[in-house]
C-alpha positions as CSV (number, residue, x, y, z in Angstrom):
1,X,91.0,105.9,92.3
2,X,92.2,106.2,96.1
3,X,89.7,107.9,98.1
4,X,88.1,107.0,101.7
5,X,85.1,108.7,103.5
6,X,85.7,111.2,106.6
7,X,84.8,109.6,109.3
8,X,85.1,109.1,113.1
9,X,86.6,111.8,115.1
10,X,87.2,115.3,113.9
11,X,90.7,115.5,113.0
12,X,91.8,114.9,109.5
13,X,96.2,113.2,109.5
14,X,97.6,114.7,106.3
15,X,100.3,113.3,104.1
16,X,103.6,114.5,104.6
17,X,103.6,117.5,102.7
18,X,100.1,117.6,101.2
19,X,97.4,120.1,101.3
20,X,94.5,119.4,103.0
21,X,91.9,120.6,100.2
22,X,88.0,121.0,100.8
23,X,85.7,121.4,97.4
24,X,82.0,122.8,97.7
25,X,80.4,124.6,94.7
26,X,77.6,127.2,94.9
27,X,74.9,129.2,92.7
28,X,74.9,133.2,92.4
29,X,71.7,135.0,90.3
30,X,71.1,137.9,89.7
31,X,68.3,138.4,92.4
32,X,70.6,139.8,95.7
33,X,70.5,137.8,98.5
34,X,68.5,140.5,101.6
35,X,70.3,141.6,104.5
36,X,68.4,140.5,108.1
37,X,69.4,143.7,109.8
38,X,67.2,147.0,110.4
39,X,64.8,148.1,107.5
40,X,64.3,145.9,104.9
41,X,65.7,147.4,101.8
42,X,63.4,147.9,98.0
43,X,65.9,146.6,95.7
44,X,65.3,147.5,92.0
45,X,66.5,144.7,89.7
46,X,66.9,145.3,86.4
47,X,64.4,142.1,84.2
48,X,67.3,141.7,82.0
49,X,70.3,139.6,81.6
50,X,69.6,136.7,82.8
51,X,71.3,134.0,84.0
52,X,73.5,132.6,86.6
53,X,77.3,132.2,87.8
54,X,78.4,128.7,89.0
55,X,81.2,129.2,91.3
56,X,83.7,126.3,92.6
57,X,85.8,126.9,95.6
58,X,88.4,125.3,97.0
59,X,90.5,125.5,100.8
60,X,93.2,124.8,101.1
61,X,95.0,124.0,104.6
62,X,98.3,122.7,105.6
63,X,100.1,122.7,109.2
64,X,102.1,125.8,109.1
65,X,101.0,127.2,106.5
66,X,98.7,129.9,106.3
67,X,95.3,128.5,104.5
68,X,94.9,129.3,100.4
69,X,91.3,130.2,98.1
70,X,91.8,128.6,95.0
71,X,88.1,129.6,93.1
72,X,86.7,128.9,89.4
73,X,83.5,130.7,87.9
74,X,80.8,129.6,84.9
75,X,78.6,131.6,83.3
76,X,75.1,130.7,82.5
77,X,73.7,132.8,80.1
78,X,70.2,130.2,79.9
79,X,71.0,129.1,76.3
80,X,69.2,126.3,75.0
81,X,71.1,122.9,75.1
82,X,73.0,125.0,77.7
83,X,74.7,123.0,81.0
84,X,73.6,125.1,84.0
85,X,76.2,123.8,86.1
86,X,79.8,123.2,87.2
87,X,81.1,119.8,85.0
88,X,83.4,117.7,86.0
89,X,86.5,119.3,83.7
90,X,85.8,122.4,85.1
91,X,86.5,120.6,88.2
92,X,89.1,118.7,87.7
93,X,90.8,122.2,85.8
94,X,90.6,123.7,89.3
95,X,92.3,120.7,91.5
96,X,95.0,121.1,88.3
97,X,95.7,124.9,88.9
98,X,95.7,124.8,92.7
99,X,98.0,121.5,92.5
100,X,100.4,123.7,90.1
101,X,99.9,127.2,92.6
102,X,100.6,124.9,96.1
103,X,103.5,122.5,94.4
104,X,102.4,119.3,96.4
105,X,99.9,116.3,97.1
106,X,96.1,117.2,97.4
107,X,93.6,115.7,100.4
108,X,89.9,116.6,98.5
109,X,87.6,116.7,100.5
110,X,84.0,117.0,99.3
111,X,80.4,116.1,99.1
112,X,79.2,113.0,96.9
113,X,77.1,115.1,94.4
114,X,77.2,113.2,91.1
115,X,79.6,115.1,89.1
116,X,82.2,114.6,92.1
117,X,81.1,110.5,92.1
118,X,80.7,109.8,88.7
119,X,83.3,107.3,86.7
120,X,84.2,109.8,84.5
121,X,85.7,111.6,88.2
122,X,86.8,108.1,88.7
123,X,89.0,107.7,86.2
124,X,90.3,111.6,85.9
125,X,91.4,111.7,89.4
126,X,92.6,108.1,88.5
127,X,94.5,109.7,86.3
128,X,96.7,111.8,89.2
129,X,99.3,110.3,91.4
130,X,99.2,113.3,93.4
131,X,95.4,113.8,94.0
132,X,93.5,111.4,96.9
133,X,89.9,111.8,97.0
134,X,87.9,112.1,100.5
135,X,83.8,111.6,100.7
136,X,82.1,113.7,103.1
137,X,78.7,111.4,105.1
138,X,75.7,111.9,103.0
139,X,75.2,115.0,104.0
140,X,77.1,117.4,106.1
141,X,77.7,120.4,105.5
142,X,78.7,121.8,108.9
143,X,82.2,119.8,108.1
144,X,83.1,121.1,104.9
145,X,84.9,125.1,105.8
146,X,83.8,126.0,102.3
147,X,80.5,126.2,103.6
148,X,81.4,129.6,105.7
149,X,82.9,130.9,102.8
150,X,80.0,131.3,100.8
151,X,77.7,132.7,103.5
152,X,80.4,135.0,104.2
153,X,80.3,136.3,100.3
154,X,76.6,135.6,100.0
155,X,76.7,138.7,103.1
156,X,78.8,141.1,101.4
157,X,76.5,141.2,98.3
158,X,73.5,141.4,100.5
159,X,70.7,143.9,99.3
160,X,73.0,144.4,96.0
161,X,71.5,144.4,92.7
162,X,73.3,143.5,89.6
163,X,72.5,145.4,86.9
164,X,73.7,142.5,84.8
165,X,75.0,139.1,85.4
166,X,78.4,140.4,83.4
167,X,78.6,142.9,86.4
168,X,77.6,140.2,89.2
169,X,80.4,138.4,88.0
170,X,82.7,141.2,88.5
171,X,81.6,141.7,91.9
172,X,81.8,138.1,92.8
173,X,85.9,137.6,91.3
174,X,86.4,140.8,93.0
175,X,84.9,139.4,96.4
176,X,86.6,135.9,95.6
177,X,90.0,137.5,94.7
178,X,89.9,139.8,98.2
179,X,89.2,137.1,100.4
180,X,92.8,134.8,99.3
181,X,94.8,137.2,100.2
182,X,92.9,137.3,104.1
183,X,94.0,134.0,105.2
184,X,93.0,134.1,108.8
185,X,89.7,134.5,107.5
186,X,90.4,131.2,105.7
187,X,91.5,129.5,108.3
188,X,88.4,130.9,110.1
189,X,86.1,129.1,108.2
190,X,88.4,125.5,109.2
191,X,87.7,126.1,112.9
192,X,83.5,127.2,112.4
193,X,83.2,124.0,111.6
194,X,85.4,122.0,114.9
195,X,87.9,120.0,112.3
196,X,91.5,120.2,113.3
197,X,94.3,119.1,110.6
198,X,97.3,117.8,112.4
199,X,100.8,117.1,112.3
200,X,101.8,113.1,111.3
201,X,104.4,111.7,113.4
């Protein structure tokens, strides 16, 4: 598996033609996040439709081009034996889709979640010559622009009570779909980390 660590300074030098892509996951439930401004709202949440959504986001950057967002959603209904998180195949399908969309090599930067460093994932990465993986330091959410993406999305869902998990899935999909066309916002998430991408010499 081609890989390494993101260490020493805050500059990434991308290989010629490659996109530097940051990945991170989040979970969303039917319990709405609460806004913090103004009068505390009273929100009624139905007890029906238990479950949660898992979403993996991939922010892709290349100097001179607009930032791009790819994502993958999975619904968890709470059935016995059902996986409660995104697995290796979910991650690799997200990367495969991004590669097909961008038509370029990918340098993927992500954390040390067990799904990211498992033997199964190492084998999947090794099969893809266009894919290089870089691991973030042990705990460094401030270096991952996708953290900013999740904060932005969850603020937009604040005080919103979805009546069912399927409705929440539609709302989340709409929020992410809209952001795919707001390249300046996506670029701002990278700026917020203090990281900079430079063209190779």
